[in-house]
Wavefront OBJ file of the C-alpha trace (Angstrom):
o trace
v -22.875 -47.776 -30.084
v -26.443 -48.346 -29.532
v -29.493 -46.728 -28.316
v -30.615 -45.518 -25.097
v -31.470 -46.608 -21.930
v -28.807 -45.987 -16.477
v -27.639 -49.955 -17.285
v -29.748 -48.561 -19.423
v -29.167 -45.096 -17.876
v -25.478 -45.749 -17.599
v -25.417 -47.635 -20.891
v -26.856 -44.565 -22.502
v -23.868 -42.680 -21.157
v -21.705 -45.451 -22.492
v -23.002 -45.462 -25.955
v -25.146 -46.382 -25.559
v -25.002 -47.918 -28.576
v -25.960 -48.452 -28.648
v -28.643 -50.044 -25.234
v -32.562 -49.170 -24.204
v -35.499 -47.773 -26.101
v -38.460 -49.594 -24.618
v -41.704 -49.761 -26.540
v -44.679 -48.319 -24.726
v -47.549 -50.562 -23.828
v -49.721 -51.675 -26.692
v -52.656 -49.653 -25.388
v -50.578 -46.502 -25.085
v -49.191 -46.957 -28.585
v -52.696 -47.265 -29.970
v -53.849 -44.180 -28.104
v -50.954 -41.929 -29.075
v -50.185 -43.044 -32.627
v -51.547 -40.834 -35.357
v -52.228 -42.160 -38.855
v -50.971 -39.554 -41.343
v -52.233 -39.963 -44.886
v -49.948 -37.423 -46.591
v -46.380 -36.139 -46.328
v -47.628 -32.914 -44.770
v -49.623 -34.791 -42.147
v -46.584 -36.959 -41.428
v -44.346 -33.905 -41.008
v -46.846 -32.355 -38.607
v -47.165 -35.573 -36.597
v -43.380 -35.859 -36.367
v -43.050 -32.212 -35.361
v -45.592 -32.812 -32.591
v -43.467 -35.682 -31.272
v -40.312 -33.533 -31.258
v -42.063 -30.716 -29.407
v -43.587 -33.077 -26.867
v -40.262 -34.761 -26.155
v -38.212 -31.511 -26.329
v -36.007 -32.702 -29.210
v -34.220 -29.905 -31.129
v -34.282 -31.493 -34.564
v -34.751 -34.508 -36.790
v -33.527 -35.517 -40.238
v -35.904 -37.819 -42.089
v -35.840 -39.648 -45.420
v -38.561 -41.865 -46.888
v -37.937 -44.385 -49.659
v -40.865 -45.824 -51.670
v -40.536 -48.249 -54.592
v -36.790 -47.898 -54.324
v -36.879 -44.098 -54.810
v -36.649 -41.235 -52.323
v -40.183 -39.950 -51.720
v -39.164 -37.182 -49.319
v -35.983 -36.126 -47.571
v -35.802 -33.162 -45.243
v -35.578 -31.866 -41.736
v -37.772 -30.833 -38.842
v -36.552 -28.398 -36.198
v -33.065 -27.119 -35.454
v -29.685 -28.588 -36.302
v -27.965 -25.875 -34.245
v -30.062 -23.857 -31.819
v -27.375 -21.250 -31.137
v -26.856 -20.536 -34.849
v -30.574 -20.911 -35.640
v -29.662 -23.449 -38.336
v -32.476 -25.703 -39.477
v -32.148 -29.420 -40.163
v -32.123 -30.309 -43.864
v -31.727 -33.414 -45.994
v -27.964 -32.707 -46.067
v -27.439 -32.148 -42.334
v -24.839 -34.587 -40.994
v -25.473 -36.538 -37.774
v -23.343 -38.920 -35.773
v -25.222 -42.144 -36.429
v -23.607 -44.397 -33.800
v -24.074 -48.099 -34.341
v -25.464 -47.747 -37.833
v -21.701 -47.734 -38.523
v -21.720 -51.475 -37.903
v -23.770 -52.148 -41.038
v -20.863 -50.914 -43.181
v -18.427 -53.170 -41.313
v -20.569 -56.192 -42.136
v -20.931 -55.150 -45.781
v -17.178 -54.738 -46.072
v -16.476 -58.221 -44.723
v -19.151 -59.747 -46.937
v -17.524 -58.069 -49.929
v -14.118 -59.426 -48.917
v -15.622 -62.882 -48.502
v -17.082 -62.713 -52.015
v -13.588 -61.888 -53.272
v -12.158 -64.899 -51.479
v -10.042 -62.798 -49.115
v -11.691 -63.863 -45.881
v -14.062 -66.546 -44.632
v -16.637 -65.346 -42.117
v -16.794 -68.835 -40.623
v -13.060 -68.975 -39.978
v -11.847 -69.024 -36.403
v -10.718 -65.681 -35.058
v -7.581 -67.199 -33.544
v -6.553 -68.493 -36.989
v -7.214 -65.225 -38.824
v -5.884 -62.844 -36.177
v -3.935 -64.640 -33.431
v -2.634 -61.271 -32.247
v -6.099 -60.358 -30.907
v -6.108 -61.025 -27.151
v -9.229 -62.966 -26.202
v -10.085 -65.896 -23.987
v -12.544 -68.648 -24.694
v -12.483 -71.754 -22.519
v -14.844 -73.446 -24.988
v -12.530 -72.849 -27.961
v -12.086 -76.549 -28.673
v -15.813 -77.161 -29.179
v -17.228 -73.636 -29.664
v -14.546 -71.452 -31.224
v -15.035 -67.716 -31.724
v -15.609 -67.241 -35.436
v -15.700 -63.981 -37.378
v -19.432 -64.420 -37.931
v -19.891 -64.404 -34.145
v -18.392 -60.916 -33.990
v -20.949 -59.618 -36.485
v -23.925 -61.398 -34.908
v -22.793 -60.535 -31.350
v -22.686 -64.202 -30.409
v -19.048 -64.463 -29.321
v -20.083 -64.145 -25.667
v -17.980 -60.991 -25.261
v -18.902 -58.264 -22.776
v -19.680 -54.736 -23.886
v -17.197 -51.898 -23.419
v -15.373 -51.144 -20.216
v -16.165 -47.682 -18.920
v -12.658 -46.457 -19.667
v -12.865 -47.940 -23.164
v -15.776 -45.763 -24.270
v -14.143 -42.386 -24.783
v -10.707 -41.617 -26.172
v -9.595 -38.803 -23.887
v -5.808 -39.064 -24.169
v -4.751 -40.652 -27.454
v -4.818 -39.487 -31.041
v -8.052 -40.003 -32.924
v -6.776 -42.924 -35.006
v -5.246 -44.796 -32.072
v -4.500 -48.271 -33.514
v -7.368 -50.687 -32.981
v -5.070 -53.553 -32.044
v -3.607 -51.408 -29.265
v -7.149 -50.748 -28.024
v -7.846 -54.475 -27.749
v -4.532 -55.080 -25.970
v -5.188 -52.288 -23.472
v -8.799 -53.269 -22.742
v -8.916 -57.059 -22.575
v -11.719 -57.795 -20.095
v -14.566 -57.551 -22.652
v -12.855 -60.136 -24.846
v -13.507 -63.012 -22.475
v -16.224 -65.402 -23.646
v -18.811 -65.668 -20.873
v -20.596 -68.684 -22.349
v -20.035 -70.979 -25.358
v -19.820 -68.806 -28.494
v -22.517 -69.334 -31.077
v -25.309 -69.894 -28.556
v -26.625 -66.517 -27.286
v -26.811 -63.009 -28.673
v -25.408 -60.258 -26.435
v -24.517 -56.875 -27.914
v -20.783 -56.145 -27.850
v -19.184 -53.053 -29.338
v -15.633 -54.421 -28.832
v -16.527 -57.526 -30.854
v -17.675 -55.417 -33.783
v -14.551 -53.248 -33.551
v -12.463 -56.413 -33.852
v -14.387 -57.143 -37.058
v -13.397 -53.658 -38.237
v -9.777 -54.445 -37.459
v -9.994 -57.552 -39.665
v -10.834 -55.272 -42.607
v -7.537 -53.487 -42.002
v -5.579 -56.706 -41.703
v -7.002 -58.217 -44.886
v -6.866 -55.090 -47.070
v -3.791 -53.364 -45.650
v -5.816 -50.132 -45.442
v -7.449 -48.299 -42.546
v -10.969 -49.701 -42.164
v -12.561 -46.300 -42.795
v -10.621 -45.813 -46.028
v -11.708 -49.203 -47.351
v -15.360 -48.554 -46.445
v -15.200 -45.052 -47.938
v -13.719 -46.233 -51.227
v -15.721 -49.445 -51.536
v -19.163 -48.414 -50.273
v -19.716 -44.816 -49.203
v -18.576 -43.104 -52.394
v -19.915 -45.748 -54.840
v -23.298 -45.437 -53.111
v -23.237 -41.670 -53.621
v -22.590 -40.855 -49.955
v -20.169 -38.063 -50.809
v -19.623 -36.532 -47.365
v -20.385 -39.471 -45.074
v -17.242 -40.547 -43.252
v -15.785 -41.829 -40.002
v -13.075 -39.238 -39.207
v -14.169 -35.799 -38.022
v -12.800 -33.499 -40.707
v -13.169 -29.845 -41.671
v -15.615 -30.961 -44.372
v -17.963 -32.278 -41.650
v -18.064 -29.131 -39.521
v -20.355 -26.826 -41.545
v -23.063 -29.455 -41.960
v -22.769 -31.423 -38.707
v -25.724 -30.999 -36.364
v -25.014 -29.865 -32.826
v -25.543 -32.543 -30.173
v -27.864 -31.969 -27.226
v -28.910 -33.630 -24.011
v -31.499 -32.965 -21.331
v -34.564 -30.774 -21.048
v -34.159 -27.963 -21.793
v -31.652 -29.121 -24.416
v -28.041 -28.459 -23.478
v -25.281 -28.679 -26.073
v -22.714 -31.440 -25.533
v -19.310 -31.816 -27.108
v -17.854 -34.168 -29.670
v -15.908 -36.795 -27.731
v -13.718 -39.172 -29.692
v -14.212 -42.898 -29.181
v -11.798 -45.812 -29.283
v -14.075 -48.320 -31.011
v -14.454 -46.328 -34.214
v -15.739 -49.124 -36.515
v -18.606 -49.755 -34.091
v -19.984 -46.231 -33.909
v -18.123 -43.300 -35.456
v -19.858 -42.835 -38.815
v -21.326 -39.423 -39.688
v -23.983 -39.198 -42.392
v -27.023 -37.220 -43.460
v -30.558 -38.575 -43.886
v -30.154 -38.176 -47.646
v -26.980 -40.238 -47.630
v -28.402 -42.996 -45.453
v -31.395 -43.121 -47.781
v -28.902 -44.301 -50.417
v -27.862 -47.122 -48.081
v -31.527 -48.067 -47.678
v -31.941 -48.063 -51.468
v -28.839 -50.223 -51.823
v -30.243 -52.796 -49.405
v -33.670 -52.743 -51.055
v -31.994 -53.277 -54.435
v -30.215 -56.301 -52.988
v -26.690 -54.913 -53.222
v -27.026 -53.111 -56.534
v -25.899 -49.552 -57.311
v -26.342 -47.454 -60.442
v -22.962 -48.750 -61.582
v -23.813 -52.404 -61.099
v -23.925 -55.193 -58.525
v -21.601 -54.237 -55.659
v -22.339 -57.255 -53.462
v -24.376 -60.332 -54.275
v -28.068 -60.523 -53.346
v -27.215 -63.623 -51.323
v -24.936 -61.508 -49.120
v -27.763 -59.061 -48.359
v -30.072 -61.961 -47.511
v -27.404 -63.358 -45.187
v -27.145 -59.992 -43.443
v -30.834 -60.098 -42.607
v -30.941 -63.607 -41.152
v -29.374 -64.748 -37.874
v -27.678 -68.132 -37.966
v -25.481 -68.647 -34.955
v -27.787 -68.425 -31.929
v -29.528 -71.444 -30.462
v -32.809 -69.666 -31.219
v -31.940 -69.441 -34.931
v -30.721 -73.020 -34.999
v -34.081 -74.066 -33.542
v -36.057 -72.289 -36.224
v -36.532 -68.622 -35.238
v -36.318 -66.637 -38.465
v -36.134 -63.172 -36.915
v -33.294 -61.733 -34.890
v -29.916 -60.041 -35.178
v -28.124 -60.992 -38.393
v -24.878 -59.521 -39.652
v -25.144 -56.031 -38.146
v -28.711 -55.914 -39.393
v -31.644 -56.936 -37.240
v -35.321 -57.556 -37.717
v -37.815 -55.518 -35.766
v -41.553 -56.090 -35.414
v -43.377 -52.783 -35.085
v -46.619 -51.557 -36.545
v -47.611 -55.048 -37.582
v -44.769 -55.525 -40.074
v -41.259 -56.957 -40.025
v -38.545 -54.471 -40.956
v -34.764 -54.762 -41.132
v -32.092 -52.243 -40.242
v -30.189 -50.883 -37.275
v -30.367 -48.206 -34.599
v -27.583 -46.031 -33.275
v -26.856 -43.900 -30.247
v -23.874 -41.780 -29.296
v -23.434 -38.584 -27.283
v -26.223 -36.210 -28.256
v -27.582 -38.340 -31.107
v -29.888 -41.309 -31.722
v -30.694 -42.752 -35.115
v -32.508 -45.465 -36.983
v -32.894 -46.841 -40.470
v -35.419 -49.497 -41.442
v -36.532 -51.090 -44.676
v -39.107 -53.647 -45.814
v -37.858 -55.606 -48.859
v -41.154 -57.335 -49.637
v -42.963 -53.993 -49.939
v -39.955 -52.049 -51.273
v -39.967 -49.164 -48.813
v -37.720 -47.857 -46.071
v -36.855 -44.794 -44.048
v -34.202 -42.983 -42.035
v -34.729 -41.012 -38.803
v -31.848 -39.087 -37.197
v -32.219 -37.037 -33.990
v -29.747 -34.657 -32.329
v -30.665 -35.375 -28.724
v -29.442 -38.175 -26.478
v -32.645 -38.265 -24.416
v -34.819 -39.030 -27.421
v -35.390 -42.785 -27.136
v -39.141 -42.374 -26.755
v -39.238 -39.869 -29.602
v -37.339 -42.222 -31.903
v -39.740 -45.042 -31.107
v -42.782 -42.909 -31.950
v -41.192 -41.560 -35.120
v -40.426 -45.129 -36.187
v -44.075 -46.063 -35.682
v -45.261 -43.033 -37.634
v -42.934 -43.797 -40.551
v -43.912 -47.479 -40.623
v -47.615 -46.677 -40.398
v -47.354 -44.165 -43.249
v -45.244 -46.317 -45.549
v -47.189 -49.554 -44.997
v -50.700 -48.075 -45.140
v -51.408 -49.392 -48.643
v -50.139 -52.913 -48.019
v -51.827 -55.914 -46.400
v -50.492 -57.023 -43.030
v -50.920 -60.787 -42.978
v -50.349 -62.781 -39.820
v -48.943 -66.256 -39.512
v -51.670 -68.837 -38.929
v -52.319 -69.862 -35.356
v -52.123 -73.445 -34.156
v -54.169 -74.469 -31.125
v -52.311 -77.261 -29.334
v -53.931 -78.913 -26.291
v -53.330 -77.093 -23.011
v -51.408 -80.108 -21.770
v -48.851 -79.669 -24.533
v -48.303 -76.074 -23.454
v -47.567 -76.921 -19.822
v -44.059 -78.050 -20.731
v -43.190 -74.418 -21.532
v -44.543 -72.969 -18.272
v -42.161 -71.542 -15.712
v -39.998 -68.581 -14.874
v -37.170 -67.800 -17.307
v -34.225 -65.786 -16.005
v -32.049 -63.753 -18.414
v -28.684 -65.389 -18.997
v -27.044 -63.167 -21.627
v -26.400 -59.718 -20.091
v -25.026 -57.122 -22.445
v -22.885 -55.544 -19.733
v -21.720 -57.881 -16.995
v -21.394 -55.086 -14.460
v -25.117 -54.434 -14.705
v -26.215 -58.058 -14.884
v -27.576 -57.678 -11.361
v -30.392 -55.524 -12.749
v -31.780 -58.648 -14.378
v -32.179 -60.093 -10.897
v -34.702 -57.365 -10.179
v -36.355 -56.233 -13.408
v -35.468 -59.130 -15.675
v -37.166 -62.426 -16.184
v -40.190 -63.751 -18.048
v -43.086 -65.694 -16.554
v -44.715 -68.192 -18.876
v -48.060 -69.513 -17.682
v -50.974 -71.470 -19.078
v -54.142 -69.535 -18.282
v -57.517 -70.798 -19.462
v -55.829 -73.148 -21.880
v -53.684 -70.430 -23.464
v -49.974 -69.746 -23.076
v -49.232 -66.285 -21.661
v -46.176 -64.140 -21.070
v -45.476 -61.479 -18.437
v -42.613 -59.990 -16.517
v -41.924 -60.819 -12.903
v -44.832 -58.518 -12.194
v -47.461 -57.287 -14.603
v -50.421 -58.384 -16.646
v -50.066 -61.613 -18.668
v -50.264 -61.245 -22.453
v -51.365 -64.102 -24.713
v -48.882 -66.004 -26.844
v -50.184 -67.557 -30.042
v -48.631 -70.797 -31.242
v -47.458 -70.679 -34.870
v -45.170 -73.693 -34.913
v -43.867 -76.568 -32.871
v -42.140 -74.328 -30.331
v -42.673 -70.905 -31.926
v -45.054 -68.199 -30.730
v -46.067 -64.675 -31.582
v -47.973 -61.878 -29.905
v -51.530 -61.041 -30.815
v -50.564 -58.148 -33.123
v -47.326 -59.607 -34.461
v -47.112 -60.909 -38.037
v -45.076 -64.039 -37.341
v -43.213 -65.983 -34.682
v -41.038 -63.724 -32.532
v -40.037 -66.137 -29.778
v -39.111 -69.761 -29.531
v -38.653 -72.364 -26.814
v -35.860 -74.908 -27.046
v -33.632 -77.163 -25.004
v -30.144 -75.754 -24.556
v -26.918 -77.721 -24.582
v -27.209 -78.414 -20.851
v -30.640 -79.948 -21.304
v -32.501 -77.029 -19.729
v -35.526 -75.332 -21.265
v -34.676 -71.903 -22.683
v -36.448 -69.131 -24.538
v -35.310 -66.323 -26.808
v -37.025 -63.570 -28.758
v -36.195 -61.734 -31.946
v -34.267 -58.504 -32.373
v -32.943 -56.212 -29.683
v -36.384 -55.469 -28.248
v -37.457 -59.066 -27.764
v -36.896 -61.521 -24.939
v -33.183 -62.012 -24.324
v -31.836 -65.515 -24.080
v -33.321 -66.842 -20.834
v -33.236 -70.178 -19.043
v -35.931 -71.729 -16.892
v -35.207 -71.082 -13.266
v -36.834 -70.974 -9.850
v -39.544 -68.333 -9.509
v -39.138 -68.119 -5.746
v -35.528 -66.904 -5.902
v -36.232 -63.497 -7.530
v -38.924 -62.781 -4.941
v -36.666 -63.860 -2.070
v -33.843 -61.723 -3.452
v -36.034 -58.660 -3.851
v -37.645 -59.125 -0.420
v -34.314 -59.684 1.335
v -32.613 -56.699 -0.271
v -35.624 -54.459 0.349
v -35.618 -55.443 4.014
v -31.866 -54.838 4.263
v -32.127 -51.418 2.648
v -34.975 -50.542 5.008
v -32.883 -51.404 8.075
v -29.921 -49.490 6.661
v -32.007 -46.394 6.023
v -33.345 -46.441 9.602
v -29.802 -45.688 10.764
v -30.111 -42.170 9.311
v -33.091 -40.865 11.384
v -31.776 -42.817 14.382
v -28.464 -40.962 14.007
v -30.231 -37.596 14.043
v -31.685 -38.469 17.432
v -28.533 -39.664 19.155
v -26.365 -36.970 17.582
v -28.748 -34.331 18.935
v -28.688 -35.946 22.370
v -24.904 -36.056 22.223
v -24.681 -32.365 21.345
v -26.954 -31.316 24.203
v -24.956 -33.412 26.673
v -27.612 -36.027 27.319
v -25.288 -38.932 26.521
v -22.319 -38.219 28.813
v -22.442 -41.662 30.389
v -23.199 -43.582 27.208
v -20.448 -45.999 26.253
v -19.515 -47.730 22.999
v -20.548 -45.016 20.554
v -18.752 -47.049 17.889
v -21.719 -49.425 17.883
v -23.855 -46.530 16.654
v -21.261 -44.827 14.447
v -19.951 -47.795 12.411
v -23.329 -48.890 10.915
v -24.108 -45.247 10.134
v -20.803 -44.814 8.301
v -21.387 -48.046 6.371
v -24.821 -46.838 5.271
v -23.422 -43.444 4.257
v -20.643 -45.127 2.268
v -23.262 -47.174 0.433
v -25.429 -44.097 -0.204
v -22.550 -42.273 -1.875
v -22.464 -44.745 -4.771
v -25.874 -44.100 -6.444
v -25.465 -40.352 -5.883
v -22.139 -40.403 -7.724
v -23.555 -42.514 -10.556
v -26.348 -39.987 -11.021
v -23.825 -37.157 -11.247
v -21.725 -38.805 -13.959
v -22.070 -37.333 -17.406
v -20.623 -38.294 -20.772
v -16.856 -38.744 -20.858
v -16.598 -38.473 -17.061
v -17.744 -42.058 -16.747
v -14.425 -43.630 -17.713
v -12.029 -41.085 -16.209
v -10.751 -40.426 -12.705
v -12.795 -37.579 -11.238
v -14.737 -36.667 -8.116
v -17.686 -38.921 -8.976
v -15.784 -42.028 -10.082
v -13.504 -41.612 -7.043
v -16.634 -41.443 -4.896
v -17.923 -44.692 -6.421
v -14.588 -46.379 -5.689
v -14.423 -45.104 -2.103
v -18.047 -46.028 -1.443
v -17.721 -49.578 -2.799
v -14.351 -49.985 -1.027
v -15.251 -48.753 2.459
v -18.823 -50.064 2.581
v -17.842 -53.758 2.967
v -15.069 -52.899 5.444
v -17.348 -50.760 7.588
v -20.104 -53.384 7.369
v -17.865 -56.088 8.808
v -16.372 -53.748 11.397
v -19.816 -52.631 12.570
v -20.978 -56.236 12.974
v -17.818 -57.120 14.938
v -18.328 -54.102 17.215
v -21.918 -54.943 18.076
v -21.155 -58.625 18.700
v -18.184 -57.890 20.973
v -19.856 -55.343 23.228
v -21.038 -56.891 26.527
v -24.836 -56.923 26.707
v -24.942 -55.129 30.063
v -22.882 -52.191 28.751
v -25.280 -51.036 26.033
v -29.000 -50.371 25.816
v -30.873 -53.425 24.559
v -32.763 -51.455 21.882
v -29.565 -49.839 20.590
v -27.869 -53.216 20.448
v -30.735 -54.834 18.519
v -30.966 -51.932 16.062
v -27.213 -51.881 15.446
v -27.199 -55.647 15.010
v -29.999 -55.436 12.432
v -28.319 -52.599 10.495
v -24.891 -54.245 10.587
v -26.302 -57.593 9.497
v -28.199 -55.888 6.672
v -24.995 -54.188 5.515
v -23.168 -57.515 5.502
v -25.934 -59.183 3.496
v -25.801 -56.370 0.930
v -22.020 -56.741 0.863
v -22.485 -60.407 0.013
v -24.712 -59.484 -2.920
v -22.236 -56.866 -4.162
v -19.420 -59.384 -3.888
v -21.361 -61.937 -5.937
v -22.029 -59.250 -8.554
v -18.353 -58.149 -8.604
v -19.310 -54.617 -7.565
v -16.769 -53.978 -4.807
v -13.943 -51.425 -5.129
v -15.125 -50.278 -8.559
v -12.518 -48.322 -10.513
v -14.427 -47.194 -13.555
v -11.377 -45.414 -14.952
v -9.194 -48.534 -14.945
v -8.778 -50.768 -18.037
l 1 2 3 4 5
l 6 7 8 9 10 11 12 13 14 15 16 17 18 19 20 21 22 23 24 25 26 27 28 29 30 31 32 33 34 35 36 37 38 39 40 41 42 43 44 45 46 47 48 49 50 51 52 53 54 55 56 57 58 59 60 61 62 63 64 65 66 67 68 69 70 71 72 73 74 75 76 77 78 79 80 81 82 83 84 85 86 87 88 89 90 91 92 93 94 95 96 97 98 99 100 101 102 103 104 105 106 107 108 109 110 111 112 113 114 115 116 117 118 119 120 121 122 123 124 125 126 127 128 129 130 131 132 133 134 135 136 137 138 139 140 141 142 143 144 145 146 147 148 149 150 151 152 153 154 155 156 157 158 159 160 161 162 163 164 165 166 167 168 169 170 171 172 173 174 175 176 177 178 179 180 181 182 183 184 185 186 187 188 189 190 191 192 193 194 195 196 197 198 199 200 201 202 203 204 205 206 207 208 209 210 211 212 213 214 215 216 217 218 219 220 221 222 223 224 225 226 227 228 229 230 231 232 233 234 235 236 237 238 239 240 241 242 243 244 245 246 247 248 249 250 251 252 253 254 255 256 257 258 259 260 261 262 263 264 265 266 267 268 269 270 271 272 273 274 275 276 277 278 279 280 281 282 283 284 285 286 287 288 289 290 291 292 293 294 295 296 297 298 299 300 301 302 303 304 305 306 307 308 309 310 311 312 313 314 315 316 317 318 319 320 321 322 323 324 325 326 327 328 329 330 331 332 333 334 335 336 337 338 339 340 341 342 343 344 345 346 347 348 349 350 351 352 353 354 355 356 357 358 359 360 361 362 363 364 365 366 367 368 369 370 371 372 373 374 375 376 377 378 379 380 381 382 383 384 385 386 387 388 389 390 391 392 393 394 395 396 397 398 399 400 401 402 403 404 405 406 407 408 409 410 411 412 413 414 415 416 417 418 419 420 421 422 423 424 425 426 427 428 429 430 431 432 433 434 435 436 437 438 439 440 441 442 443 444 445 446 447 448 449 450 451 452 453 454 455 456 457 458 459 460 461 462 463 464 465 466 467 468 469 470 471 472 473 474 475 476 477 478 479 480 481 482 483 484 485 486 487 488 489 490 491 492 493 494 495 496 497 498 499 500 501 502 503 504 505 506 507 508 509 510 511 512 513 514 515 516 517 518 519 520 521 522 523 524 525 526 527 528 529 530 531 532 533 534 535 536 537 538 539 540 541 542 543 544 545 546 547 548 549 550 551 552 553 554 555 556 557 558 559 560 561 562 563 564 565 566 567 568 569 570 571 572 573 574 575 576 577 578 579 580 581 582 583 584 585 586 587 588 589 590 591 592 593 594 595 596 597 598 599 600 601 602 603 604 605 606 607 608 609 610 611 612 613 614 615 616 617 618 619 620 621 622 623 624 625 626 627 628 629 630 631 632 633 634
């Protein structure tokens, strides 16, 4: 599961895995980032970040020249027991688990037991999935590892295992929760993070080896790498060393909920143990006992192949459960993780032979993790040059073909795709002969051309985004890693503004029904409306607005495992999204059917505006598939 961020807050509740940590502005990064020159200065800088962000504790490991330079802890692993974090403190590391799934399948491929480019339906026909492009764009195993199968992320009820045994069979999970396994676009074209897809990859380990996936990974990788306690199941051996999980400010302890998609996010490991994984990757698959996987397999992990962006020449991106990230002026590889009460990260830089691990026991620590990453990168890379790819200066006329508004077309979670209609999108403009990038709103930032269609930011070492023509002939853009530009297609700029303006106006009219109701309810109570007829014209729009208002309130009240179970808040979301459209239509019918001479003209106009606004919002919710939401249902 991956890092933090409600689709982003709600996705954080989901995993969420995994996910989103957003980098601060470049200016803010420059202002806040310290530049420690020694281990002690680094520890102090990291401690300052934890205190500022109210994070109980962190486990950190630094690897230099293939060896552990420092491994230790900062702060508290368990506040109630006053137990400090150490190099051996175990954390739930969330989606870092996925790296081991990819390594296992690469190992099996080297042994000739599986082919990552085989079609999923040929290898495991028992897996229920739908792909209407199967004839031309089949789902292949590699798509599961690169998140390019087009699958959705988890259903809400698929996140937490609240009623089955811990090792509930993975195949039964996929049969119970089938909606995510529907390809939303041709596989092998766009990257969109999917925990269910990775869990299917974990299931393939079981099918090929005849062993539980965690047993195979334990015997083949964890123990040979020297990760003696790291494991997926929660056992008695984990308890004494496992850090307590926290959320909120002040930190509040949260429980240890089981999850269904165990291969995708259930690993527990210490910073010292994950440092051994970093060493293994830096040594190109070699352990003290010998070569465990081929160097070519590690290189394949680090390089995306199946997206249109990769096929058009973008080197960086999400490989086989290992993605490139551009921070601090260098390109690193690794993975982040996020699960209830924990966020985590490991990164490494093969060319300079260093890496690090950062594990935090707080779910609201996305900003802290980002700053700790920057501190670690700055410290480890301080003695190395930071070259930048040479800039090409094409004529301004050649850049005009890229200009336009690009709308995101690869949402991680389909339920929250509507958020892209408001906050998503990238504006590409040519300003003073230079190509620039910005959001729908905001200050344009320059893009520097480093190839035919490739560009980088001013402080980035190499191309991080690329323009290309998709299979429909439309111009598209994509950026590297999980923090870059998602796959986006050129679209009309006017539509986002019309959508935002229309919905804002509708919400304004709906909200006016609340103060208006206070007035007429008061008049009704004092007997000043004895002769007023057709109260339904006033009541129905008010009830529709109240039904709509219930939904965000209930979402804000959801916490952890509540999100996928039937409870007061999920029932409120269902009732609100069920009755709102009904009351909206009823209120509009009422106001249209009342004779004009039987109701005050101002009341009629106001009710007509509110009812119409409710119906427009209903239309949007219908198009986004957000009516009658049953978050607890598979």
